[in-house]
Structures are given as structure tokens and as C-alpha cells.
N, CA, C, O and the ligand as a Tripos MOL2 file, in Angstrom:
@<TRIPOS>MOLECULE
protein
  297   295    75     0     0
PROTEIN
NO_CHARGES

@<TRIPOS>ATOM
      1 N         107.4390  -60.5720  114.6890 N.3       1 MET1
      2 CA        106.8570  -59.4310  115.4110 C.3       1 MET1
      3 C         107.6060  -58.1540  115.0290 C.2       1 MET1
      4 O         108.8230  -58.0550  115.1880 O.2       1 MET1
      5 N         106.8550  -57.1920  114.5280 N.am      2 ASN2
      6 CA        107.4800  -55.9190  114.1680 C.3       2 ASN2
      7 C         107.1760  -54.8650  115.2430 C.2       2 ASN2
      8 O         106.0960  -54.2760  115.2860 O.2       2 ASN2
      9 N         108.1580  -54.6590  116.0920 N.am      3 ILE3
     10 CA        108.0030  -53.7360  117.2230 C.3       3 ILE3
     11 C         107.6060  -52.3390  116.7570 C.2       3 ILE3
     12 O         106.7580  -51.6890  117.3690 O.2       3 ILE3
     13 N         108.2210  -51.8880  115.6760 N.am      4 ASP4
     14 CA        107.9620  -50.5250  115.2050 C.3       4 ASP4
     15 C         106.4920  -50.2850  114.8830 C.2       4 ASP4
     16 O         105.9990  -49.1630  115.0020 O.2       4 ASP4
     17 N         105.7910  -51.3470  114.4740 N.am      5 GLU5
     18 CA        104.3770  -51.1770  114.1460 C.3       5 GLU5
     19 C         103.4830  -51.2590  115.3780 C.2       5 GLU5
     20 O         102.3340  -50.8180  115.3580 O.2       5 GLU5
     21 N         104.0280  -51.8280  116.4450 N.am      6 LEU6
     22 CA        103.2350  -52.0210  117.6570 C.3       6 LEU6
     23 C         103.3940  -50.8910  118.6600 C.2       6 LEU6
     24 O         102.5700  -50.7150  119.5570 O.2       6 LEU6
     25 N         104.4630  -50.1300  118.4930 N.am      7 VAL7
     26 CA        104.7540  -49.0790  119.4580 C.3       7 VAL7
     27 C         104.6590  -47.7210  118.7840 C.2       7 VAL7
     28 O         105.2570  -47.4910  117.7330 O.2       7 VAL7
     29 N         103.9000  -46.8260  119.4010 N.am      8 GLU8
     30 CA        103.7320  -45.4940  118.8320 C.3       8 GLU8
     31 C         104.7890  -44.5400  119.3750 C.2       8 GLU8
     32 O         104.9210  -44.3810  120.5880 O.2       8 GLU8
     33 N         105.5390  -43.9100  118.4830 N.am      9 VAL9
     34 CA        106.5870  -42.9810  118.8830 C.3       9 VAL9
     35 C         106.2690  -41.6060  118.3100 C.2       9 VAL9
     36 O         106.1700  -41.4380  117.0950 O.2       9 VAL9
     37 N         106.1100  -40.6220  119.1970 N.am     10 ASN10
     38 CA        105.8030  -39.2640  118.7570 C.3      10 ASN10
     39 C         107.0570  -38.5350  118.2740 C.2      10 ASN10
     40 O         108.1680  -39.0620  118.3290 O.2      10 ASN10
     41 N         106.8450  -37.3130  117.8010 N.am     11 GLU11
     42 CA        107.9840  -36.4770  117.4410 C.3      11 GLU11
     43 C         108.7560  -36.1030  118.7000 C.2      11 GLU11
     44 O         108.2620  -36.2370  119.8200 O.2      11 GLU11
     45 N         109.9810  -35.6330  118.4850 N.am     12 CYS12
     46 CA        110.8340  -35.2200  119.5980 C.3      12 CYS12
     47 C         110.1470  -34.1280  120.4190 C.2      12 CYS12
     48 O         109.7110  -33.1190  119.8640 O.2      12 CYS12
     49 N         110.0450  -34.3250  121.7530 N.am     13 PRO13
     50 CA        109.4000  -33.3120  122.6100 C.3      13 PRO13
     51 C         110.2250  -32.0330  122.7180 C.2      13 PRO13
     52 O         109.6900  -30.9930  123.1040 O.2      13 PRO13
     53 N         111.4880  -32.0840  122.3940 N.am     14 LEU14
     54 CA        112.3450  -30.9010  122.5040 C.3      14 LEU14
     55 C         112.3750  -30.0780  121.2180 C.2      14 LEU14
     56 O         112.2260  -28.8570  121.2700 O.2      14 LEU14
     57 N         112.5620  -30.7190  120.0750 N.am     15 CYS15
     58 CA        112.7410  -29.9660  118.8340 C.3      15 CYS15
     59 C         111.7020  -30.2930  117.7520 C.2      15 CYS15
     60 O         111.6750  -29.6420  116.7080 O.2      15 CYS15
     61 N         110.8490  -31.2940  117.9940 N.am     16 GLY16
     62 CA        109.8410  -31.6430  116.9980 C.3      16 GLY16
     63 C         110.3670  -32.4930  115.8540 C.2      16 GLY16
     64 O         109.6560  -32.7320  114.8780 O.2      16 GLY16
     65 N         111.6080  -32.9510  115.9700 N.am     17 GLY17
     66 CA        112.2040  -33.8110  114.9400 C.3      17 GLY17
     67 C         111.6490  -35.2260  115.0270 C.2      17 GLY17
     68 O         110.8460  -35.5390  115.9060 O.2      17 GLY17
     69 N         112.0810  -36.0620  114.1180 N.am     18 GLY18
     70 CA        111.5830  -37.4300  114.0770 C.3      18 GLY18
     71 C         112.1990  -38.3110  115.1380 C.2      18 GLY18
     72 O         113.4210  -38.3950  115.2570 O.2      18 GLY18
     73 N         111.3470  -38.9700  115.9120 N.am     19 GLY19
     74 CA        111.8430  -39.9020  116.9190 C.3      19 GLY19
     75 C         111.8190  -41.3200  116.3840 C.2      19 GLY19
     76 O         110.8480  -41.7240  115.7440 O.2      19 GLY19
     77 N         112.8740  -42.0810  116.6370 N.am     20 ILE20
     78 CA        112.8740  -43.4800  116.2050 C.3      20 ILE20
     79 C         113.2220  -44.4100  117.3650 C.2      20 ILE20
     80 O         114.0340  -44.0920  118.2330 O.2      20 ILE20
     81 N         112.5760  -45.5620  117.3400 N.am     21 LEU21
     82 CA        112.8350  -46.5780  118.3480 C.3      21 LEU21
     83 C         114.0790  -47.3560  117.9360 C.2      21 LEU21
     84 O         114.1720  -47.8490  116.8120 O.2      21 LEU21
     85 N         115.0280  -47.4610  118.8550 N.am     22 GLU22
     86 CA        116.2800  -48.1530  118.5540 C.3      22 GLU22
     87 C         116.4840  -49.3310  119.4890 C.2      22 GLU22
     88 O         116.1790  -49.2550  120.6800 O.2      22 GLU22
     89 N         117.0030  -50.4200  118.9400 N.am     23 GLU23
     90 CA        117.3420  -51.5620  119.7730 C.3      23 GLU23
     91 C         118.8360  -51.4870  120.0540 C.2      23 GLU23
     92 O         119.6370  -51.2730  119.1430 O.2      23 GLU23
     93 N         119.2050  -51.6640  121.3120 N.am     24 ASP24
     94 CA        120.6030  -51.5540  121.6830 C.3      24 ASP24
     95 C         121.1770  -52.9200  122.0470 C.2      24 ASP24
     96 O         120.8000  -53.5040  123.0630 O.2      24 ASP24
     97 N         122.0780  -53.4240  121.2270 N.am     25 CYS25
     98 CA        122.7550  -54.7010  121.4840 C.3      25 CYS25
     99 C         121.7950  -55.8680  121.7030 C.2      25 CYS25
    100 O         122.1470  -56.8440  122.3650 O.2      25 CYS25
    101 N         120.5940  -55.7740  121.1550 N.am     26 GLY26
    102 CA        119.6400  -56.8720  121.2930 C.3      26 GLY26
    103 C         119.1710  -57.1040  122.7100 C.2      26 GLY26
    104 O         118.6140  -58.1600  123.0110 O.2      26 GLY26
    105 N         119.3870  -56.1280  123.5980 N.am     27 SER27
    106 CA        118.9860  -56.3560  124.9830 C.3      27 SER27
    107 C         118.2320  -55.1990  125.6040 C.2      27 SER27
    108 O         117.7920  -55.2920  126.7500 O.2      27 SER27
    109 N         118.0750  -54.0990  124.8620 N.am     28 SER28
    110 CA        117.3100  -52.9860  125.4220 C.3      28 SER28
    111 C         116.8120  -52.0790  124.3030 C.2      28 SER28
    112 O         117.2510  -52.1580  123.1560 O.2      28 SER28
    113 N         115.8750  -51.2150  124.6890 N.am     29 TYR29
    114 CA        115.3160  -50.2680  123.7270 C.3      29 TYR29
    115 C         115.4030  -48.8530  124.2550 C.2      29 TYR29
    116 O         115.3660  -48.6260  125.4650 O.2      29 TYR29
    117 N         115.5190  -47.9070  123.3480 N.am     30 TYR30
    118 CA        115.3990  -46.5000  123.6950 C.3      30 TYR30
    119 C         114.8960  -45.7820  122.4490 C.2      30 TYR30
    120 O         114.9550  -46.3150  121.3410 O.2      30 TYR30
    121 N         114.3960  -44.5520  122.6510 N.am     31 VAL31
    122 CA        113.9620  -43.7370  121.5180 C.3      31 VAL31
    123 C         114.9330  -42.5840  121.3960 C.2      31 VAL31
    124 O         115.3060  -41.9700  122.3950 O.2      31 VAL31
    125 N         115.3440  -42.2880  120.1740 N.am     32 THR32
    126 CA        116.2680  -41.1800  119.9800 C.3      32 THR32
    127 C         115.7610  -40.2450  118.8880 C.2      32 THR32
    128 O         115.0050  -40.6530  118.0060 O.2      32 THR32
    129 N         116.1860  -38.9880  118.9570 N.am     33 CYS33
    130 CA        115.7820  -37.9950  117.9760 C.3      33 CYS33
    131 C         116.8270  -37.9050  116.8700 C.2      33 CYS33
    132 O         118.0250  -37.8210  117.1390 O.2      33 CYS33
    133 N         116.3610  -37.9230  115.6280 N.am     34 LEU34
    134 CA        117.2770  -37.8630  114.4910 C.3      34 LEU34
    135 C         117.8670  -36.4670  114.3210 C.2      34 LEU34
    136 O         118.9080  -36.3080  113.6830 O.2      34 LEU34
    137 N         117.2120  -35.4620  114.8840 N.am     35 ASP35
    138 CA        117.6730  -34.0910  114.6930 C.3      35 ASP35
    139 C         118.5890  -33.5880  115.8010 C.2      35 ASP35
    140 O         119.7020  -33.1410  115.5270 O.2      35 ASP35
    141 N         118.1280  -33.6560  117.0670 N.am     36 CYS36
    142 CA        118.9320  -33.0690  118.1450 C.3      36 CYS36
    143 C         119.6960  -34.1020  118.9610 C.2      36 CYS36
    144 O         120.5380  -33.7330  119.7800 O.2      36 CYS36
    145 N         119.4230  -35.3780  118.7580 N.am     37 GLY37
    146 CA        120.2070  -36.4140  119.4280 C.3      37 GLY37
    147 C         119.8000  -36.7180  120.8550 C.2      37 GLY37
    148 O         120.4470  -37.5270  121.5210 O.2      37 GLY37
    149 N         118.7250  -36.0760  121.3470 N.am     38 CYS38
    150 CA        118.2860  -36.4220  122.6880 C.3      38 CYS38
    151 C         117.6680  -37.8260  122.6420 C.2      38 CYS38
    152 O         117.3340  -38.3300  121.5700 O.2      38 CYS38
    153 N         117.5220  -38.4400  123.8010 N.am     39 HIS39
    154 CA        117.0150  -39.8070  123.8190 C.3      39 HIS39
    155 C         116.2680  -40.0990  125.1070 C.2      39 HIS39
    156 O         116.4140  -39.3900  126.1030 O.2      39 HIS39
    157 N         115.4700  -41.1460  125.0710 N.am     40 SER40
    158 CA        114.7600  -41.5700  126.2800 C.3      40 SER40
    159 C         115.6600  -42.5410  127.0370 C.2      40 SER40
    160 O         116.7240  -42.9230  126.5500 O.2      40 SER40
    161 N         115.2250  -42.9350  128.2300 N.am     41 VAL41
    162 CA        116.0280  -43.8900  128.9960 C.3      41 VAL41
    163 C         116.0340  -45.2400  128.2820 C.2      41 VAL41
    164 O         115.1070  -45.5950  127.5540 O.2      41 VAL41
    165 N         117.1070  -45.9680  128.5200 N.am     42 ASN42
    166 CA        117.2980  -47.2830  127.9530 C.3      42 ASN42
    167 C         116.5910  -48.3000  128.8490 C.2      42 ASN42
    168 O         116.8830  -48.3860  130.0420 O.2      42 ASN42
    169 N         115.6580  -49.0730  128.2740 N.am     43 ILE43
    170 CA        114.9550  -50.0780  129.0760 C.3      43 ILE43
    171 C         115.2890  -51.4720  128.5550 C.2      43 ILE43
    172 O         115.0370  -51.7910  127.3930 O.2      43 ILE43
    173 N         115.8490  -52.2800  129.4160 N.am     44 GLY44
    174 CA        116.3320  -53.5970  129.0260 C.3      44 GLY44
    175 C         115.2430  -54.6580  129.0260 C.2      44 GLY44
    176 O         114.2020  -54.5070  129.6660 O.2      44 GLY44
    177 N         115.5090  -55.7400  128.2910 N.am     45 PHE45
    178 CA        114.5900  -56.8800  128.2940 C.3      45 PHE45
    179 C         115.3990  -58.1740  128.2250 C.2      45 PHE45
    180 O         116.5340  -58.1890  127.7490 O.2      45 PHE45
    181 N         114.7950  -59.2510  128.7080 N.am     46 LYS46
    182 CA        115.5020  -60.5290  128.7380 C.3      46 LYS46
    183 C         114.7920  -61.6080  127.9360 C.2      46 LYS46
    184 O         115.3550  -62.6760  127.6940 O.2      46 LYS46
    185 N         113.5450  -61.3350  127.5170 N.am     47 SER47
    186 CA        112.8080  -62.3410  126.7530 C.3      47 SER47
    187 C         111.9390  -61.6310  125.7250 C.2      47 SER47
    188 O         111.8190  -60.4060  125.7560 O.2      47 SER47
    189 N         111.3360  -62.3810  124.8210 N.am     48 ASP48
    190 CA        110.4810  -61.7660  123.8120 C.3      48 ASP48
    191 C         109.2590  -61.1070  124.4300 C.2      48 ASP48
    192 O         108.7610  -60.1070  123.9140 O.2      48 ASP48
    193 N         108.7680  -61.6690  125.5460 N.am     49 ASP49
    194 CA        107.6370  -61.0600  126.2360 C.3      49 ASP49
    195 C         108.0120  -59.6890  126.7560 C.2      49 ASP49
    196 O         107.2510  -58.7290  126.6280 O.2      49 ASP49
    197 N         109.1940  -59.6090  127.3430 N.am     50 GLU50
    198 CA        109.6520  -58.3420  127.9080 C.3      50 GLU50
    199 C         110.0340  -57.3460  126.8220 C.2      50 GLU50
    200 O         110.0010  -56.1350  127.0410 O.2      50 GLU50
    201 N         110.3900  -57.8510  125.6690 N.am     51 ARG51
    202 CA        110.8470  -57.0050  124.5680 C.3      51 ARG51
    203 C         109.8090  -55.9340  124.1850 C.2      51 ARG51
    204 O         110.1290  -54.7480  124.1060 O.2      51 ARG51
    205 N         108.5800  -56.3680  123.9530 N.am     52 LEU52
    206 CA        107.5320  -55.4220  123.5780 C.3      52 LEU52
    207 C         107.2400  -54.4670  124.7220 C.2      52 LEU52
    208 O         107.0250  -53.2740  124.5090 O.2      52 LEU52
    209 N         107.2350  -55.0060  125.9460 N.am     53 GLU53
    210 CA        106.9770  -54.1900  127.1250 C.3      53 GLU53
    211 C         108.0490  -53.1010  127.2680 C.2      53 GLU53
    212 O         107.7350  -51.9470  127.5570 O.2      53 GLU53
    213 N         109.2940  -53.4740  127.0650 N.am     54 ALA54
    214 CA        110.4020  -52.5190  127.1760 C.3      54 ALA54
    215 C         110.2720  -51.4220  126.1190 C.2      54 ALA54
    216 O         110.4640  -50.2410  126.4070 O.2      54 ALA54
    217 N         109.9420  -51.8310  124.8940 N.am     55 ALA55
    218 CA        109.7890  -50.8530  123.8070 C.3      55 ALA55
    219 C         108.6350  -49.9060  124.1010 C.2      55 ALA55
    220 O         108.7370  -48.7030  123.8640 O.2      55 ALA55
    221 N         107.5290  -50.4550  124.6230 N.am     56 ARG56
    222 CA        106.3600  -49.6250  124.9410 C.3      56 ARG56
    223 C         106.6760  -48.6390  126.0410 C.2      56 ARG56
    224 O         106.2760  -47.4770  125.9770 O.2      56 ARG56
    225 N         107.4010  -49.1040  127.0630 N.am     57 ARG57
    226 CA        107.6790  -48.2410  128.2060 C.3      57 ARG57
    227 C         108.5940  -47.0850  127.8260 C.2      57 ARG57
    228 O         108.3520  -45.9440  128.2210 O.2      57 ARG57
    229 N         109.6410  -47.3720  127.0640 N.am     58 THR58
    230 CA        110.5480  -46.2780  126.7070 C.3      58 THR58
    231 C         109.8540  -45.2960  125.7580 C.2      58 THR58
    232 O         110.1020  -44.0920  125.8220 O.2      58 THR58
    233 N         108.9800  -45.8090  124.8730 N.am     59 ALA59
    234 CA        108.2330  -44.9230  123.9740 C.3      59 ALA59
    235 C         107.2620  -44.0540  124.7620 C.2      59 ALA59
    236 O         107.0590  -42.8850  124.4320 O.2      59 ALA59
    237 N         106.6610  -44.6290  125.8090 N.am     60 GLU60
    238 CA        105.7240  -43.8840  126.6480 C.3      60 GLU60
    239 C         106.4310  -42.7140  127.3300 C.2      60 GLU60
    240 O         105.9190  -41.5950  127.3590 O.2      60 GLU60
    241 N         107.6170  -42.9910  127.8790 N.am     61 LEU61
    242 CA        108.3920  -41.9420  128.5450 C.3      61 LEU61
    243 C         108.7610  -40.8480  127.5540 C.2      61 LEU61
    244 O         108.6740  -39.6570  127.8540 O.2      61 LEU61
    245 N         109.1730  -41.2750  126.3720 N.am     62 TRP62
    246 CA        109.5160  -40.3260  125.3030 C.3      62 TRP62
    247 C         108.3100  -39.4550  124.9620 C.2      62 TRP62
    248 O         108.4210  -38.2330  124.8710 O.2      62 TRP62
    249 N         107.1520  -40.1000  124.7750 N.am     63 ASN63
    250 CA        105.9410  -39.3760  124.3950 C.3      63 ASN63
    251 C         105.4980  -38.4020  125.4810 C.2      63 ASN63
    252 O         104.8260  -37.4130  125.1870 O.2      63 ASN63
    253 N         105.8670  -38.6730  126.7350 N.am     64 CYS64
    254 CA        105.5250  -37.7840  127.8550 C.3      64 CYS64
    255 C         106.5600  -36.6690  128.0270 C.2      64 CYS64
    256 O         106.4130  -35.8170  128.9040 O.2      64 CYS64
    257 N         107.5980  -36.6720  127.2000 N.am     65 GLY65
    258 CA        108.5940  -35.6220  127.2840 C.3      65 GLY65
    259 C         109.7360  -35.9230  128.2420 C.2      65 GLY65
    260 O         110.5500  -35.0460  128.5330 O.2      65 GLY65
    261 N         109.8050  -37.1620  128.7370 N.am     66 LYS66
    262 CA        110.9070  -37.5280  129.6440 C.3      66 LYS66
    263 C         112.1110  -37.9750  128.8210 C.2      66 LYS66
    264 O         112.3190  -39.1660  128.5860 O.2      66 LYS66
    265 N         112.9010  -36.9870  128.3870 N.am     67 VAL67
    266 CA        114.0460  -37.2920  127.5350 C.3      67 VAL67
    267 C         115.3300  -36.7230  128.1330 C.2      67 VAL67
    268 O         115.3050  -35.8060  128.9540 O.2      67 VAL67
    269 N         116.4360  -37.2870  127.7030 N.am     68 ILE68
    270 CA        117.7500  -36.8550  128.1620 C.3      68 ILE68
    271 C         118.4010  -36.1040  127.0040 C.2      68 ILE68
    272 O         118.6010  -36.6600  125.9250 O.2      68 ILE68
    273 N         118.7250  -34.8420  127.2380 N.am     69 SER69
    274 CA        119.3210  -34.0470  126.1760 C.3      69 SER69
    275 C         120.8270  -34.2820  126.0890 C.2      69 SER69
    276 O         121.5070  -34.4000  127.1080 O.2      69 SER69
    277 N         121.3350  -34.3480  124.8630 N.am     70 MET70
    278 CA        122.7550  -34.5890  124.6630 C.3      70 MET70
    279 C         123.5150  -33.2990  124.4310 C.2      70 MET70
    280 O         124.7340  -33.3200  124.2630 O.2      70 MET70
    281 N         122.8070  -32.1680  124.4210 N.am     71 SER71
    282 CA        123.4600  -30.9010  124.1030 C.3      71 SER71
    283 C         124.6180  -30.6200  125.0530 C.2      71 SER71
    284 O         124.4210  -30.6010  126.2680 O.2      71 SER71
    285 N         125.8050  -30.4030  124.5340 N.am     72 PRO72
    286 CA        126.9580  -30.1480  125.3940 C.3      72 PRO72
    287 C         126.9020  -28.7640  126.0170 C.2      72 PRO72
    288 O         126.5120  -27.7970  125.3630 O.2      72 PRO72
    289 N         127.2880  -28.6710  127.2700 N.am     73 GLY73
    290 CA        127.3710  -27.3860  127.9400 C.3      73 GLY73
    291 C         126.0430  -26.7920  128.3580 C.2      73 GLY73
    292 O         125.9780  -25.6160  128.7150 O.2      73 GLY73
    293 N         124.9690  -27.5910  128.3190 N.am     74 GLU74
    294 CA        123.6900  -27.0410  128.7390 C.3      74 GLU74
    295 C         123.1670  -27.7400  129.9610 C.2      74 GLU74
    296 O         122.0920  -27.4010  130.4540 O.2      74 GLU74
    297 ZN        115.0270  -33.4850  118.9420 Zn       75 ZN75
@<TRIPOS>BOND
     1     1     2 1
     2     2     3 1
     3     3     4 2
     4     3     5 am
     5     5     6 1
     6     6     7 1
     7     7     8 2
     8     7     9 am
     9     9    10 1
    10    10    11 1
    11    11    12 2
    12    11    13 am
    13    13    14 1
    14    14    15 1
    15    15    16 2
    16    15    17 am
    17    17    18 1
    18    18    19 1
    19    19    20 2
    20    19    21 am
    21    21    22 1
    22    22    23 1
    23    23    24 2
    24    23    25 am
    25    25    26 1
    26    26    27 1
    27    27    28 2
    28    27    29 am
    29    29    30 1
    30    30    31 1
    31    31    32 2
    32    31    33 am
    33    33    34 1
    34    34    35 1
    35    35    36 2
    36    35    37 am
    37    37    38 1
    38    38    39 1
    39    39    40 2
    40    39    41 am
    41    41    42 1
    42    42    43 1
    43    43    44 2
    44    43    45 am
    45    45    46 1
    46    46    47 1
    47    47    48 2
    48    47    49 am
    49    49    50 1
    50    50    51 1
    51    51    52 2
    52    51    53 am
    53    53    54 1
    54    54    55 1
    55    55    56 2
    56    55    57 am
    57    57    58 1
    58    58    59 1
    59    59    60 2
    60    59    61 am
    61    61    62 1
    62    62    63 1
    63    63    64 2
    64    63    65 am
    65    65    66 1
    66    66    67 1
    67    67    68 2
    68    67    69 am
    69    69    70 1
    70    70    71 1
    71    71    72 2
    72    71    73 am
    73    73    74 1
    74    74    75 1
    75    75    76 2
    76    75    77 am
    77    77    78 1
    78    78    79 1
    79    79    80 2
    80    79    81 am
    81    81    82 1
    82    82    83 1
    83    83    84 2
    84    83    85 am
    85    85    86 1
    86    86    87 1
    87    87    88 2
    88    87    89 am
    89    89    90 1
    90    90    91 1
    91    91    92 2
    92    91    93 am
    93    93    94 1
    94    94    95 1
    95    95    96 2
    96    95    97 am
    97    97    98 1
    98    98    99 1
    99    99   100 2
   100    99   101 am
   101   101   102 1
   102   102   103 1
   103   103   104 2
   104   103   105 am
   105   105   106 1
   106   106   107 1
   107   107   108 2
   108   107   109 am
   109   109   110 1
   110   110   111 1
   111   111   112 2
   112   111   113 am
   113   113   114 1
   114   114   115 1
   115   115   116 2
   116   115   117 am
   117   117   118 1
   118   118   119 1
   119   119   120 2
   120   119   121 am
   121   121   122 1
   122   122   123 1
   123   123   124 2
   124   123   125 am
   125   125   126 1
   126   126   127 1
   127   127   128 2
   128   127   129 am
   129   129   130 1
   130   130   131 1
   131   131   132 2
   132   131   133 am
   133   133   134 1
   134   134   135 1
   135   135   136 2
   136   135   137 am
   137   137   138 1
   138   138   139 1
   139   139   140 2
   140   139   141 am
   141   141   142 1
   142   142   143 1
   143   143   144 2
   144   143   145 am
   145   145   146 1
   146   146   147 1
   147   147   148 2
   148   147   149 am
   149   149   150 1
   150   150   151 1
   151   151   152 2
   152   151   153 am
   153   153   154 1
   154   154   155 1
   155   155   156 2
   156   155   157 am
   157   157   158 1
   158   158   159 1
   159   159   160 2
   160   159   161 am
   161   161   162 1
   162   162   163 1
   163   163   164 2
   164   163   165 am
   165   165   166 1
   166   166   167 1
   167   167   168 2
   168   167   169 am
   169   169   170 1
   170   170   171 1
   171   171   172 2
   172   171   173 am
   173   173   174 1
   174   174   175 1
   175   175   176 2
   176   175   177 am
   177   177   178 1
   178   178   179 1
   179   179   180 2
   180   179   181 am
   181   181   182 1
   182   182   183 1
   183   183   184 2
   184   183   185 am
   185   185   186 1
   186   186   187 1
   187   187   188 2
   188   187   189 am
   189   189   190 1
   190   190   191 1
   191   191   192 2
   192   191   193 am
   193   193   194 1
   194   194   195 1
   195   195   196 2
   196   195   197 am
   197   197   198 1
   198   198   199 1
   199   199   200 2
   200   199   201 am
   201   201   202 1
   202   202   203 1
   203   203   204 2
   204   203   205 am
   205   205   206 1
   206   206   207 1
   207   207   208 2
   208   207   209 am
   209   209   210 1
   210   210   211 1
   211   211   212 2
   212   211   213 am
   213   213   214 1
   214   214   215 1
   215   215   216 2
   216   215   217 am
   217   217   218 1
   218   218   219 1
   219   219   220 2
   220   219   221 am
   221   221   222 1
   222   222   223 1
   223   223   224 2
   224   223   225 am
   225   225   226 1
   226   226   227 1
   227   227   228 2
   228   227   229 am
   229   229   230 1
   230   230   231 1
   231   231   232 2
   232   231   233 am
   233   233   234 1
   234   234   235 1
   235   235   236 2
   236   235   237 am
   237   237   238 1
   238   238   239 1
   239   239   240 2
   240   239   241 am
   241   241   242 1
   242   242   243 1
   243   243   244 2
   244   243   245 am
   245   245   246 1
   246   246   247 1
   247   247   248 2
   248   247   249 am
   249   249   250 1
   250   250   251 1
   251   251   252 2
   252   251   253 am
   253   253   254 1
   254   254   255 1
   255   255   256 2
   256   255   257 am
   257   257   258 1
   258   258   259 1
   259   259   260 2
   260   259   261 am
   261   261   262 1
   262   262   263 1
   263   263   264 2
   264   263   265 am
   265   265   266 1
   266   266   267 1
   267   267   268 2
   268   267   269 am
   269   269   270 1
   270   270   271 1
   271   271   272 2
   272   271   273 am
   273   273   274 1
   274   274   275 1
   275   275   276 2
   276   275   277 am
   277   277   278 1
   278   278   279 1
   279   279   280 2
   280   279   281 am
   281   281   282 1
   282   282   283 1
   283   283   284 2
   284   283   285 am
   285   285   286 1
   286   286   287 1
   287   287   288 2
   288   287   289 am
   289   289   290 1
   290   290   291 1
   291   291   292 2
   292   291   293 am
   293   293   294 1
   294   294   295 1
   295   295   296 2
@<TRIPOS>SUBSTRUCTURE
     1 MET1         2 RESIDUE 1 A MET
     2 ASN2         6 RESIDUE 1 A ASN
     3 ILE3        10 RESIDUE 1 A ILE
     4 ASP4        14 RESIDUE 1 A ASP
     5 GLU5        18 RESIDUE 1 A GLU
     6 LEU6        22 RESIDUE 1 A LEU
     7 VAL7        26 RESIDUE 1 A VAL
     8 GLU8        30 RESIDUE 1 A GLU
     9 VAL9        34 RESIDUE 1 A VAL
    10 ASN10       38 RESIDUE 1 A ASN
    11 GLU11       42 RESIDUE 1 A GLU
    12 CYS12       46 RESIDUE 1 A CYS
    13 PRO13       50 RESIDUE 1 A PRO
    14 LEU14       54 RESIDUE 1 A LEU
    15 CYS15       58 RESIDUE 1 A CYS
    16 GLY16       62 RESIDUE 1 A GLY
    17 GLY17       66 RESIDUE 1 A GLY
    18 GLY18       70 RESIDUE 1 A GLY
    19 GLY19       74 RESIDUE 1 A GLY
    20 ILE20       78 RESIDUE 1 A ILE
    21 LEU21       82 RESIDUE 1 A LEU
    22 GLU22       86 RESIDUE 1 A GLU
    23 GLU23       90 RESIDUE 1 A GLU
    24 ASP24       94 RESIDUE 1 A ASP
    25 CYS25       98 RESIDUE 1 A CYS
    26 GLY26      102 RESIDUE 1 A GLY
    27 SER27      106 RESIDUE 1 A SER
    28 SER28      110 RESIDUE 1 A SER
    29 TYR29      114 RESIDUE 1 A TYR
    30 TYR30      118 RESIDUE 1 A TYR
    31 VAL31      122 RESIDUE 1 A VAL
    32 THR32      126 RESIDUE 1 A THR
    33 CYS33      130 RESIDUE 1 A CYS
    34 LEU34      134 RESIDUE 1 A LEU
    35 ASP35      138 RESIDUE 1 A ASP
    36 CYS36      142 RESIDUE 1 A CYS
    37 GLY37      146 RESIDUE 1 A GLY
    38 CYS38      150 RESIDUE 1 A CYS
    39 HIS39      154 RESIDUE 1 A HIS
    40 SER40      158 RESIDUE 1 A SER
    41 VAL41      162 RESIDUE 1 A VAL
    42 ASN42      166 RESIDUE 1 A ASN
    43 ILE43      170 RESIDUE 1 A ILE
    44 GLY44      174 RESIDUE 1 A GLY
    45 PHE45      178 RESIDUE 1 A PHE
    46 LYS46      182 RESIDUE 1 A LYS
    47 SER47      186 RESIDUE 1 A SER
    48 ASP48      190 RESIDUE 1 A ASP
    49 ASP49      194 RESIDUE 1 A ASP
    50 GLU50      198 RESIDUE 1 A GLU
    51 ARG51      202 RESIDUE 1 A ARG
    52 LEU52      206 RESIDUE 1 A LEU
    53 GLU53      210 RESIDUE 1 A GLU
    54 ALA54      214 RESIDUE 1 A ALA
    55 ALA55      218 RESIDUE 1 A ALA
    56 ARG56      222 RESIDUE 1 A ARG
    57 ARG57      226 RESIDUE 1 A ARG
    58 THR58      230 RESIDUE 1 A THR
    59 ALA59      234 RESIDUE 1 A ALA
    60 GLU60      238 RESIDUE 1 A GLU
    61 LEU61      242 RESIDUE 1 A LEU
    62 TRP62      246 RESIDUE 1 A TRP
    63 ASN63      250 RESIDUE 1 A ASN
    64 CYS64      254 RESIDUE 1 A CYS
    65 GLY65      258 RESIDUE 1 A GLY
    66 LYS66      262 RESIDUE 1 A LYS
    67 VAL67      266 RESIDUE 1 A VAL
    68 ILE68      270 RESIDUE 1 A ILE
    69 SER69      274 RESIDUE 1 A SER
    70 MET70      278 RESIDUE 1 A MET
    71 SER71      282 RESIDUE 1 A SER
    72 PRO72      286 RESIDUE 1 A PRO
    73 GLY73      290 RESIDUE 1 A GLY
    74 GLU74      294 RESIDUE 1 A GLU
    75 ZN75       297 GROUP 0 **** ****
């Protein structure tokens, strides 16, 4: 199963840079921006069924503009 092909990830809602879906320690997913470093919330999964669901949910939040900015001092 290729998660990247099943989940649609838009450009960064803050800067328009490329957003990529990242797997964290094999137990959760989040989307991060390659340009400004902002990211969506980390959504965990415990099974392969939950894996796709977690990836879809974090991508959905990202696509809606619900991101956490990493910019220091802002
Ligand atoms: Zn960005």
C-alpha cells in the first residue's frame, strides 16, 4: 500500500511551498512544508487500517489550512 498515492496533499497553506506526508517512528503521520517548516498535527495509528485513516486525516487538516507554524518569535 502506497500511502502517498492514496492521500492528496496540497501546497503549504502559509507559503505555497511543497507539502509532504511524513511518517513518524512508524506510529503516526503528519504533513510538513519543505520551505517554511510548518506542519500539521501528528495523528497516530496502531494498525494498518488506522494507518490510511491517520494519513488522510492529517492531510485533510493540512489542506484546510490547520497548520502549526515553526517560525521563531512569531
Ligand atoms: Zn510553507
